[in-house]
N, C-alpha and C positions, 0 to 999 in steps of 0.2 A: 558626515558618515560615509565610511567607506561605499566604493559602488557593490563591492559583491557581498555586503551584509542587506542591501534592498533587492539583491537578483535582479540588478539593473540591466538595459539592454547593451551595457558594457561587458556584461560578466561573462565572459567566457570558459571558467572553471568554477565547480562548488565544491569545498573541503570539507568532509563530515565523518567523524569518526563512528566507524561501525564494528560495533565487540571488539574493542582495542585496537582497530585497524583504523589510520588514516589514509579515507580513500579519496581519490579525485574526480570527479566526475566531469568531464567538458561539455558544455552545451552550446547552443546557439538562440539565443531568444531573439534573434532578429530574422530567423528562418520562417518562412509562411508555414513550416510544418510545426503544428502543437507537440511533437514528438521530441523535437529535440532541445524541450527545457527540463530543467530537473522542479518538479511540481512538490509542495509542500507536503502532500498527502502521502507521498513515497518515502519522506523522513519521518512522518509519525508511524509507517507502518513498521521502518526497521528498528527505530528505539522501540516501539512495543515488543515486537520480538526478542530487543536485547532485556528488556524490563524483564520479559517473562521465560527465559532461558535457564533458568536456573534447575525448574522442576516442572513436571508434568510435560504436556504433548510437544511443547517446543523447546525440550532439552537435546541437546546434542546426540545423547544415548538413541532419543527416541526418534530422531530424524535421520541419524546418519542412513545414507542411502536410497534415501525418499526420491522419487522423481516427482520433480517440480518445472511448472511449464509458466512462466510470465508472459501474459497478455498485453500488448501495447506499452512493452517496455521502456519505449524512448531511450533516456540515460543509463537504463538497467540498474538502478539503486537498489528495488526491491528484492530483486533475483538475487543481489550479493548477499543481503542480509539472509537469505535462505542459504546460499550454498557456505556461507559462514560456520552455519550449524550443521553441517555435513550434508547437505544436499546435492544432489545430480541437477543442475537446473538448466533446461532448456530457455533460454529468455527471446523474445520473438516482437517483430513490430513489420510495419510494412518496408518496402525496399529501400526507399528514401532515407530512413532514418537510419538503416542498418550499419553504413561508414562510420557515424558517430558510435554507437551501440558497438561497434566490434573496436571500436578503439578505446574505450572506456573498458571493455570486458579484459582485454589484450593487457591494458596498461595496470589494472588493478590486480587482475589476479597473479601478473609479474611481482607487482609490490607485497602480495600479501606471502607469497611462497619466498621473497627473497629475506622478508621479515621474520619470519616464521617458519623455516624451509622444514623441519620436524611436527608442523602441526598437523596433526590426526584429524581435528575437527573441521577443516576445510574441505568440500565435497569437491563438484565443479561446475564449471557454468561455459555453457557453450551459446552461439547465437544462430538465429534460423529466420528465416522469411515467414513470415503468417498473416497473411490476408482474411479475416473472418469470413466463414463461408467456403473458403478455397479448399476443395476436397484433397487435391492434390499438396498442398501445403500441409494440410492436417495428417493426412495420412503418411507423410514423409517425418512427422515427428514423432510417429510411433505410439500414439495412445493404448491404451490410458495411462494417467499420472494419478500420483496418490495426492498432490497438490495442484489446484490451479491459482494463480495470486494474478492479483493486478491493481493497479493506483492509478486514480484518476483516469480510466480508461472510457467513461463515456462522458460527453459534453454535450449530445443530441439527440434527440427521439430517433431519430433515423437509425441510430446505431445501436438501439437497446436490440431487437430482434436476429441482428447478425451475430450480436456477442453471446446472446442466449444460446443459438443454436450453435454457435463454435464450441461452447462449453460444454452443451450435451455430447459432442461429437469427441471431446478429449478427456469426459469424464468413464469412471466405472463406478460400480455399486458403492465402493467405498470411499471415492475421491473427496477430500476436504478444498472449500472455495474460500479463499483469502482475499477480499477487497476493500480497499481504502478511497474514499471518494470524498471531494471537496464539494458543498451545495453550491452551487452557482445559478442554477435554475428553478424554482421550486417546481416548476410543471416536469422538467427532467426528472428530478430527483424523485417526485411524488410516482409518475410511471414506472421507474425502475424499482423502488420499492416494492409498488406492486408486483411488478414481474417476479423478483426475486420469490415475495412471498406465496405467487401461486406456483412456483416450480420446485422451492426448497423449502428446507426448514432454517429460518434464518434468526443469529443471535446477533445484537448488535454490542460491541464490546463499551462495556462502561467505562468514563474517564479515567476513574480509580485503577483501572488495570493498563492505562496507558502511561508513560515516562512524563513524568511531573512537568516538563520543560514542553517536551513536543507535543501539545495538542492544542486544539482549538475548537470551538461549539460547532463551527461549519465543518468539520473534516472528521468524516464517521469511519469507522472500522466496523467490517462484517464477517463474520463466520457462517458458511452456509455446507448444507448436507443433502442427500437425497433425502426425499420426503418418506417418513417411516422408517427410517434409520438414526436411533438417538446419537447425539454426539459425543459419544463416551471414547475412551478408550479402554482396552482389557491388558490388564496384568495377572501375570501367573504368580500368586504368592503362597508356597507351601503346598501345590500338590492342588490348591482350589482355584478357578479364576475370580477374580474381585473386577468388579466394575468400579472403575473412579471417574468421577464427576472432572471435565477439562475445562478449559477457557473459553471453549465452546459452546457448554451448558452454561457459564457465568452465573455462578452463585449469586445472588445479588447481598450487596451487604446494605447491612440495615440504615446505615446513613447515607448512601450514595444515593441522591438525588439524580446524579448521572447514570444511574444505569436503566432508568426508565424514560429518560429525556431525548429527543428528538429521536424515538425509536420510531414513530409510525406517521403514516401518511395524515393522520389527524392532528399532527403535533408541531406542524413547519412554524408555528406562532410562537411556540415556547422556543425553540430552537433560534429562532431569528431574533428575541429578546435576550437571549443568550450571549449570539454574536454582537448586537450593539454593546451590551455591556462590557463585553470583552477589547472591544475595539475603544470604546471609550475609556478603557483602562491603559489601554497602547498610546492614545493621545496625552494621556496623561503623564506616562512612563516618557514619551518622546518629550515632551514639554520641559521636563525635568532632566533628560541626558540621560536616562537611566535605562535605555533597550539595549538586552543582551542580542545574539546573532539572530536566533529565532524570532524575539519578538521585532526586529526591525525588518525579517522578512515579511512577518505577518502587517506589520503598518504598510509595508509597500504592496500588500495584498489588500488593505483595505482602501488605500487610495486609489488602487485600479478599478476595485468594484464601485467609488464614488463618480469615477469617471468615464467609464466603460459607455454610458449613455449620452455624454456629453458630445454635442458635432460643433465642429467647427468650421464657422461659415467665413 
């Protein structure tokens, strides 16, 4: 099996098709900084946008010109998803990550404009330094933003409060927050979810709304807005305003058991059982030699989870 399918320590670049464009993201899995690796939640995020961009709040006509900031951008995958739908994106991270992030932004922007020079759907994407809680960095990016996005930005408890305060500082009354997260620690996940629910209206994206391939029981997508503001979009039709439910309000499919699963703090056992079931399926597919690229990545993630507590003496 090729190294890049497992995102191994030898994988220096990941190629991903996003909204019809073949993008390449350089990475450095051997770096001590976690931001220099393409994480699976960012792939789930952009493929979710791709699946839901034909109508509703994520179609280019609705997103054209919207201001977006990506927190903890790492390699910049999620930011390109929004830029390809017409948004003006500021993609941010700590200074140590910026050289790699800038390389990815410059290369993929050039690639997009060369392959589709007349494309009116591509917005813009620029890079900025942003340490969470740094007032000068926050002021420099000129908030508020229409959307705040992030994927796999929290991996430890001490990051939760700085992230929350930074989101507050970047938000306006109509800001929508889109987050992707892979559950690696039940403790961190529960604290994070409780924090979101205490401060925002939170909707979990059901897996029926995600890309059929790019999803996993351990990867969640959240759409959040300020409390007291329904996550609806306004549409003017024939002289009167019509309130239309958006993906943020997530109408429940009658047969969609995933729309309620892994959604709250008390359901971690259900989420864990789904994860074990999917991992078992991956093992069977691997033994049969039938893994696609995404499944190979998840197989590698499963192996990493099994080995993370192993100590070599």
